[in-house]
C-alpha positions, 0 to 999 in steps of 0.5 A: 500500500502506498504510504505517500499522501494523496496531496502534498502542497508546500509554499504554493504561490500564484499571481495573476498579473499584480493580483496574488491568488496564492501566497504560500499554500501548505497542505497535506491530504492523506490517502482515503480521506474526504477533505473539504477545502473551504473558503469564500469566492476569490480565496484561492480554491480553484487556483489551487486545484488547477495547479494540482492538475497542471492546468495553470502553472504556479509561480513558486512552491511545490506540489505532489499528487499521488506522489507525482509531480503534476508538471513533470507527469501531467498525463499520469496524474490526470489518468489517475484523477477524476476532476470536476471543474467549477465551470464545466465546459461541454460541447452544447450540441452533443448528447450527454452520452456522446460527451461522456464517451468522448471523455472516456476515450481520453481516459483510455476507456471506462466501464460503461455500466458504471456510467449508466449506474451513476447517471441513473442514480442522478436521474440524468437522461444520457440522450438529452443534448447538453444545450437543452439541459438545466445548470443542474443537469449539466452539473450531473454530467460533470459528476458522472465524468469525474466518477466514471473512471473509478479514479484514485483521487477525486478533485471536485470544485463545488461538486453540488453547485446547481443541484437540488437537495435530493441530488446533493444527498445522492452525490454525498452518497456517491462520494462516500462510496468512492472513499469506501472503495479506496479513493481520496476525495478533495472538494472545494465548497463555500457551503458549511452544511456540505462540509459537515455532511461528508468531510473528515477534515477541512482546510480554511483558505483565506487571502491565498493562505491556509488559515487553519485545518480542523474537523468540521465539528470544531469549525462549527462549535467555535462559531456563534449561533443565534437562538430564539426562545419563546416562553409560555409565561413571563420569566426571569432570564438572569440565569440565562444571561450568565451562562458560559458562551452567551455573548448577548441576550435581548429580552422581549415582551409580548410585542417582541420588541427588545426591552418591552417585557410585561413585568420589569426583569421578566420576558416572554421571549429572548434572543441570544448569541452563544459561542461553542457547545449548546449543552449548558443552555439546553439544560438550563432551559429545561427549568423554563416553560419553553413554548418554542425554540429556534436556532440559526446556524452560522453562515460561512461568512460569520465563521470566517469572521470568527476565525479572522478575529482569532488570527 
């Protein structure tokens, strides 16, 4: 068994004219991992992936893909990698089947039964011309193309872009199955729920550098969530305000306006912000006449802000 990492990146830099895209990316992905590459648009995700496939050349640094130098062994690397670009370009007049057969020929052939099986699970009609497809169906063609050769490594740039929630879940299942069969999955995303759903580790890229590498659970637990609670009667919320992790609490009365409690020092509803785990809050609320509880998950932007402030 090959013990070399699936991906090894050291000091990777790339600029477009005077605009730096990568400022020294260092990253290692082990064999058999499902690894999320998380960042906002323009952070350097696509540039990194394209450098790994020698689609563009970095200005400096080094990269190894499955132990190979993508610049010196580009053909060998691409033969072992399944790639889904962020902007998929397919000849519009071809049917999905014709486009996939052409791509299969470039790989030296694939088992067509695999193509039909994956297309069936994604509810993709292979007889349809690409020009008549929705964005979601074009994305399905790209997913099939990436998976059909049963590659050792999948490099996927925003793999569920344009797909409805049911198809997103099917793609997640396909990626887990690929991993179970021995593949490594490296995917970029800006959707936190996607990273939580399938990634074992995630790297945060910001301004062309890796800000941090951590588990998805740790990513969310360190961010601030908003919680709204409605009570069956006016209650004192002093005990909730001093709970560990609560950074802000607003009391509401019947009119749901801050500071309009029916009795001074009491509230019929609260809105609070809490950082980290919610265990203490949930246990504390057990002593109150709770009618409704709503939590708002942090947006990716809020998580980035938390990490930026820590950095």
